[in-house]
C-alpha positions as a printed Julia matrix, in Angstrom:
485×3 Matrix{Float64}:
 193.02   75.67   86.97
 189.87   73.6    86.54
 187.77   76.75   86.72
 189.84   78.26   84.02
 189.38   75.22   81.82
 185.64   75.34   82.23
 185.61   78.99   81.5
 187.51   78.3    78.33
 184.65   76.19   76.92
 182.86   78.14   74.19
 179.63   79.86   75.19
 177.59   78.21   72.41
 178.49   74.71   73.65
 177.41   75.66   77.18
 174.05   76.91   75.92
 173.48   73.69   73.98
 174.16   71.55   77.03
 171.71   73.7    79.04
 168.87   73.19   76.54
 169.43   69.43   76.48
 169.46   69.28   80.27
 166.19   71.22   80.67
 164.43   69.16   78.0
 165.49   65.99   79.77
 163.99   67.19   83.05
 160.71   68.07   81.37
 160.42   64.68   79.7
 161.16   62.97   83.0
 158.24   64.67   84.85
 155.13   62.52   85.33
 151.84   63.65   83.83
 150.51   64.69   87.23
 153.27   67.27   87.62
 152.64   69.07   84.33
 151.9    72.79   84.65
 148.29   73.53   85.66
 147.58   75.64   82.6
 148.84   72.89   80.29
 146.78   70.26   82.11
 143.69   72.49   82.05
 144.1    73.01   78.34
 144.4    69.26   77.89
 141.29   68.66   79.99
 139.33   71.24   77.99
 139.97   69.66   74.64
 137.03   67.21   74.77
 134.68   70.09   75.8
 135.76   72.4    72.99
 135.13   69.61   70.59
 131.45   69.51   71.64
 128.97   71.53   69.61
 126.63   74.08   71.34
 123.26   72.82   72.51
 120.95   72.64   69.54
 117.82   74.8    69.77
 114.44   73.13   69.95
 110.92   74.22   69.12
 107.52   74.64   70.72
 104.27   74.15   68.9
 100.72   73.01   69.4
  97.09   73.64   68.68
  94.38   75.82   70.18
  90.81   74.57   70.27
  87.63   75.5    72.07
  85.61   73.23   74.33
  83.74   71.76   71.35
  86.99   70.74   69.65
  86.85   73.41   66.96
  90.08   75.12   65.97
  90.54   78.69   67.21
  92.16   80.74   64.47
  93.8    84.1    65.11
  94.59   83.47   68.77
  97.67   85.36   69.96
 100.28   83.03   71.46
 103.04   84.48   73.61
 106.24   82.62   74.47
 108.16   84.09   77.4
 111.15   82.93   79.4
 110.58   82.02   83.03
 112.55   85.12   84.04
 110.55   87.3    81.6
 113.73   88.44   79.9
 112.59   87.66   76.35
 109.23   87.38   74.6
 108.07   86.1    71.24
 104.59   86.19   69.75
 102.72   84.44   66.99
  99.14   83.7    65.95
  97.31   80.47   65.23
  96.46   79.6    61.63
  93.11   78.42   60.3
  93.74   74.97   61.78
  94.43   76.49   65.19
  98.13   75.58   64.99
 101.12   77.61   66.14
 104.87   77.03   66.08
 107.99   78.66   67.53
 111.26   77.59   65.9
 114.83   77.96   67.19
 113.9    77.97   70.86
 116.92   77.75   73.15
 116.79   75.08   75.89
 115.2    76.28   79.12
 111.88   76.88   80.91
 109.17   78.93   79.23
 105.65   80.21   79.82
 103.12   79.93   77.01
 100.11   82.29   77.16
  97.18   82.29   74.74
  94.68   85.13   74.29
  91.73   84.96   71.92
  88.77   87.34   71.72
  85.75   85.86   73.49
  87.79   83.26   75.38
  89.36   83.24   78.82
  93.18   83.49   78.91
  95.08   80.17   78.82
  98.55   79.78   80.35
 101.05   76.93   80.64
 103.98   77.57   82.96
 107.37   75.79   83.14
 107.24   74.36   79.62
 110.68   72.77   79.29
 112.71   72.73   76.09
 115.71   70.4    76.12
 118.43   69.91   73.57
 118.23   66.9    71.27
 114.66   66.15   72.38
 111.41   66.64   70.52
 109.01   68.75   72.58
 105.56   67.14   72.5
 102.97   69.53   71.0
 100.85   71.53   73.4
  97.12   71.02   73.26
  95.38   74.14   74.55
  91.65   74.1    75.15
  90.35   77.62   75.76
  87.07   78.19   77.54
  84.46   80.78   76.69
  85.18   83.89   78.74
  82.98   84.54   81.76
  80.83   87.64   81.96
  83.97   89.75   81.97
  87.72   89.54   82.1
  88.66   92.2    84.59
  91.53   94.49   83.72
  92.84   97.63   85.35
  91.46  100.57   83.41
  93.14  103.96   83.56
  96.44  105.41   84.59
  98.52  103.91   87.39
  97.22  105.12   90.77
  99.97  107.66   91.48
  99.68  109.16   87.98
  95.88  109.33   88.2
  96.19  110.98   91.63
  98.61  113.53   90.16
  96.11  114.42   87.42
  93.27  114.76   89.94
  95.48  116.81   92.28
  96.1   119.35   89.53
  92.35  119.85   89.28
  91.9   120.11   93.07
  94.58  122.8    93.31
  92.39  125.04   91.13
  89.34  124.83   93.42
  88.5   128.13   95.16
  85.54  129.27   97.23
  83.94  132.3    95.61
  86.81  132.11   93.15
  89.16  133.5    95.85
  89.77  131.25   98.86
  91.74  128.0    98.36
  89.55  124.92   98.68
  92.03  122.11   98.12
  91.28  119.53  100.82
  87.98  118.49   99.19
  87.67  115.92   96.42
  84.65  115.95   94.13
  85.87  112.93   92.14
  83.49  109.95   92.53
  86.46  107.52   92.54
  89.41  109.56   93.71
  92.81  107.87   93.65
  94.78  107.78   96.94
  97.57  110.31   97.36
 101.19  109.43   97.9
 103.03  110.99  100.85
 104.73  113.52   98.58
 101.37  114.47   97.06
  99.91  115.06  100.54
 102.82  117.36  101.35
 102.3   119.12   98.02
  98.68  119.77   98.92
  99.63  121.11  102.36
 102.36  123.3   100.92
 100.0   124.71   98.31
  97.41  125.5   100.97
  99.74  127.23  103.43
 101.74  129.32  100.98
  98.82  130.48   98.88
  98.68  134.31   98.8
  95.14  134.41  100.24
  96.04  132.79  103.63
  98.97  135.17  103.93
  96.58  138.12  103.57
  93.83  136.73  105.83
  96.4   135.95  108.53
  97.46  139.59  108.42
  93.86  140.78  108.79
  93.25  138.42  111.72
  96.45  139.57  113.45
  95.28  143.18  113.06
  91.92  142.36  114.67
  93.7   140.66  117.57
  95.89  143.71  118.08
  92.9   146.01  118.05
  91.26  143.88  120.75
  94.57  143.61  122.61
  94.34  139.82  122.57
  97.37  138.27  124.22
  98.52  141.51  125.9
 101.87  139.83  126.53
 102.67  140.47  122.87
 102.39  144.21  123.38
 101.4   146.81  120.81
 103.05  148.56  117.91
 104.78  146.97  114.96
 106.53  144.39  117.15
 103.27  143.28  118.75
 101.6   142.99  115.36
 104.5   140.98  113.96
 104.38  138.61  116.95
 100.65  138.05  116.56
 101.07  137.49  112.83
 103.86  134.97  113.41
 101.87  133.07  116.06
  98.76  132.86  113.89
 100.71  131.81  110.84
 102.57  129.18  112.88
  99.18  127.83  114.06
  98.03  127.63  110.46
 101.27  125.93  109.42
 101.2   123.3   112.16
  97.48  122.65  111.65
  98.01  122.04  107.92
 101.2   119.99  108.06
 101.07  118.26  111.46
  97.3   117.96  111.55
  96.59  117.12  107.89
  99.79  115.9   106.25
 102.43  114.33  108.47
 100.2   112.04  110.52
  98.15  111.1   107.47
 101.32  110.13  105.64
 102.59  108.08  108.59
  99.28  106.25  109.09
  98.41  106.05  105.35
  95.14  107.96  105.65
  93.69  110.55  103.3
  93.35  114.13  104.62
  90.59  115.16  102.19
  86.82  115.29  102.51
  85.18  113.17   99.79
  82.01  114.8    98.55
  79.1   112.34   98.33
  76.5   114.32   96.42
  74.11  111.38   95.88
  71.26  109.95   97.93
  68.71  111.61  100.17
  69.27  114.48  102.55
  69.33  112.16  105.57
  71.92  109.78  104.12
  74.15  112.64  103.02
  73.89  114.34  106.42
  74.77  111.13  108.26
  77.7   110.61  105.89
  79.0   114.15  106.53
  78.77  113.75  110.32
  80.33  110.28  110.27
  83.33  111.45  108.27
  84.28  113.7   111.18
  85.14  110.49  113.07
  86.31  108.21  110.26
  88.44  108.79  107.17
  89.4   106.9   104.05
  92.67  104.99  104.17
  95.11  104.83  101.28
  93.86  101.26  100.75
  90.37  102.64   99.98
  88.77  101.4   103.21
  87.17  103.58  105.87
  89.1   103.7   109.16
  88.89  105.49  112.53
  90.33  108.97  112.07
  93.21  108.53  114.53
  95.59  110.49  112.29
  93.52  113.68  112.72
  93.23  113.1   116.48
  96.95  112.56  116.97
  97.74  115.35  114.52
  95.52  117.78  116.4
  97.12  116.84  119.72
 100.63  117.25  118.28
  99.76  120.6   116.71
  98.33  121.77  120.04
 101.46  120.77  121.93
 103.66  122.56  119.42
 101.56  125.74  119.68
 102.06  125.76  123.46
 105.74  126.42  122.84
 105.11  129.91  121.49
 101.7   130.85  123.0
 101.72  132.78  126.29
 101.51  130.62  129.4
  98.3   132.38  130.41
  96.52  131.13  127.28
  95.43  127.89  129.03
  97.16  125.2   126.93
  95.0   122.42  128.43
  91.83  124.19  127.31
  93.35  124.84  123.89
  94.25  121.14  123.55
  90.67  120.25  124.52
  89.35  122.63  121.87
  91.69  121.32  119.2
  90.82  117.66  119.73
  87.39  117.16  121.3
  85.59  120.24  120.09
  87.35  119.61  116.76
  85.05  116.65  116.17
  82.01  118.9   116.38
  83.67  121.5   114.21
  84.6   118.84  111.69
  81.04  117.55  111.52
  79.68  121.06  110.98
  82.3   121.81  108.33
  81.5   118.57  106.5
  77.79  119.43  106.48
  78.63  122.76  104.84
  80.82  120.93  102.33
  78.1   118.44  101.46
  75.15  120.81  101.09
  76.44  124.33  100.47
  80.06  125.01   99.6
  80.15  123.17   96.29
  77.71  125.7    94.87
  80.24  128.45   95.58
  83.35  126.54   94.49
  84.96  127.49   91.21
  86.82  125.08   88.93
  85.15  121.87   90.1
  86.53  119.1    87.8
  84.27  118.34   84.87
  84.41  114.6    85.59
  82.76  115.37   88.95
  79.9   117.38   87.48
  77.85  114.24   86.84
  77.7   110.67   88.06
  78.65  109.33   84.66
  81.54  106.85   84.64
  84.55  107.96   82.62
  86.95  105.98   80.45
  90.01  107.89   81.5
  92.79  109.29   79.43
  95.76  106.9    79.48
  93.68  103.73   79.69
  95.66  100.88   78.07
  93.93   99.18   75.13
  95.4    95.87   73.9
  94.8    95.24   70.2
  95.81   92.71   67.53
  95.63   93.53   63.83
  93.24   91.64   61.59
  95.16   92.56   58.44
  98.5    91.17   57.35
 100.66   94.28   57.22
 103.32   92.61   55.08
 100.9    93.02   52.19
 100.63   96.77   52.86
 103.98   98.05   51.64
 104.66  101.69   51.01
 103.37  104.95   52.36
  99.67  105.66   52.87
  98.85  101.97   52.63
  95.27  102.6    53.71
  93.0   101.54   56.58
  93.73   98.75   59.03
  91.39   96.89   61.36
  92.14   95.7    64.91
  90.39   93.52   67.46
  90.34   94.2    71.19
  91.97   91.22   72.95
  90.64   91.83   76.5
  87.42   93.22   77.96
  87.65   96.75   79.34
  85.85   97.66   82.55
  85.11  100.91   84.34
  83.72  100.63   87.86
  82.94   96.95   87.37
  80.93   97.51   84.17
  82.14   96.33   80.77
  82.55   99.23   78.38
  84.09   97.27   75.48
  84.12   93.5    75.06
  87.02   91.46   73.73
  86.6    91.28   69.98
  85.41   94.9    69.71
  86.75   96.56   66.6
  89.16   99.43   66.17
  90.25  101.15   62.99
  93.18  103.24   61.95
  95.34  104.17   59.01
  98.74  102.75   58.13
 100.93  105.59   56.93
 103.96  103.35   56.41
 104.43   99.59   56.5
 107.58   97.93   55.18
 107.52   94.17   54.74
 110.3    92.13   56.4
 113.39   92.22   54.21
 115.59   89.39   53.06
 117.96   90.07   55.95
 115.22   89.39   58.47
 114.73   93.0    59.59
 111.42   93.83   61.22
 108.59   95.78   59.66
 108.43   99.52   60.2
 104.85  100.47   61.03
 103.24  103.84   61.54
  99.61  104.31   62.59
  97.42  107.37   62.75
  93.85  108.23   63.68
  93.16  104.95   65.49
  89.64  104.74   66.99
  88.13  102.11   69.3
  84.44  101.38   68.95
  82.72  101.84   72.34
  78.96  101.61   72.02
  77.9   104.05   69.33
  80.98  106.24   69.75
  84.58  106.0    68.61
  87.25  106.66   71.23
  90.54  108.14   69.93
  93.74  106.3    70.86
  97.4   107.33   70.96
 100.73  105.54   71.21
 101.91  106.81   74.64
 100.21  106.73   78.01
 101.04  110.32   78.9
 100.53  113.3    76.62
 104.16  114.3    76.9
 105.32  110.72   76.27
 107.27  109.54   73.25
 105.38  109.25   69.99
 107.09  106.03   68.91
 104.78  103.08   68.39
 105.72  100.02   70.48
 104.37   96.8    68.97
 105.17   93.1    68.59
 105.18   91.4    65.25
 103.56   87.99   65.31
 105.96   85.3    64.11
 105.33   83.76   60.72
 102.83   86.52   60.07
 102.56   90.15   59.08
 100.09   90.82   61.91
 101.01   92.9    64.93
 100.0    93.1    68.58
 100.02   96.61   70.02
  99.0    98.45   73.2
  97.55  101.91   72.61
  96.07  104.37   75.11
  92.87  106.41   75.35
  93.72  109.92   74.17
  91.19  111.87   76.27
  88.61  111.39   79.03
  85.54  109.78   77.54
  82.22  109.97   79.49
  80.23  106.75   79.36
  76.49  106.13   79.63
  75.45  105.37   83.24
  75.5   101.64   84.07
  72.07   99.99   83.96
């Protein structure tokens, strides 16, 4: 009966009572039992009311040791993690300024022609604090500021390897494991394998191996192999396997493992006695990939390994111990004799010797990076064919320890398009052509990419508060230099 009475209560009244009951429970809960999301939102309100950290600024002056202002110095501001970089130049008073710098740690670097580089690390910018101005005192540069000149080592080695793979004795026989470059770059492991592969699978060794196998068959060498086509094929396979293991095991694999160079480095300078001693000595020592001379243990171990491998397919009567002795010990004498021929005779009969090796002249190599800063304000050169532009070299260039162009050396080019920064803050669009660097009495052509097949786009940095630009260009072709005095 009671259940029936309750059921008779209208549904709307029941819903109203339910809402009132739930609201009462919610209002009775203490603050600590409020839902986590609601409490988190309440806790976040003071934080969302805070404004973002205000950016600061970095500024200062650049002076020389006498206290005179250094105008036109390039100032670089970089984050500690090197994720962002800004650049500007000092004015006539030697002052520079970076505005709207986000709080954090920065590195400030200053480069000025004729002065040594100046760097300040861990310059802190904090919100709501005024950063004290930096006072940079740059010193006159020493005799030279050394920079790496030329392509990266592996790229330079690749260029030199292309030239070596064209070398042939009498224009016929491959002559790849000799370098005539005065300062040859070390080969990577893959480049050593490339040289071995090129040597073994050249058509000429395939033919000469066939001739040698025919001579062996005519003399009935290794009678175990028999005669006829099968005997000839066996002798050919054995000889070619010897050549393969000698090239790869003896001159590639071990040299890659022990980081030693398999090539003979032609000396070509000095008296007959010094060149002869050098040729004999290089039968026992070789140049490491680090550029230092080392005992030639890679050739010794490679020769032993190649000899052991050959014993697997040579007849048992062919005296493997004697063959191992010949390959290793007598190999030293053979290596010395071969090196003497290389030093005094074989170059005269070698075709396609690289032109850079034809004289002892140092070479400013193609791909050498050249760091420049414009003298002109490009924002005043709007429109196409805006005329000539002048640059200054920011760092000394060296080749073989000798300065070839000092910081402050001039370069010229032509601006074919320069658009001034627009009202929206967009950057200038700059195009350069026919840029030349003055080196002695000659002008060296420059290009925008390090490699010939690289992109043609010009990568540059616009100096803040200025229409000047900082740019890295590259030497467009090998440029022989006068011998150092």
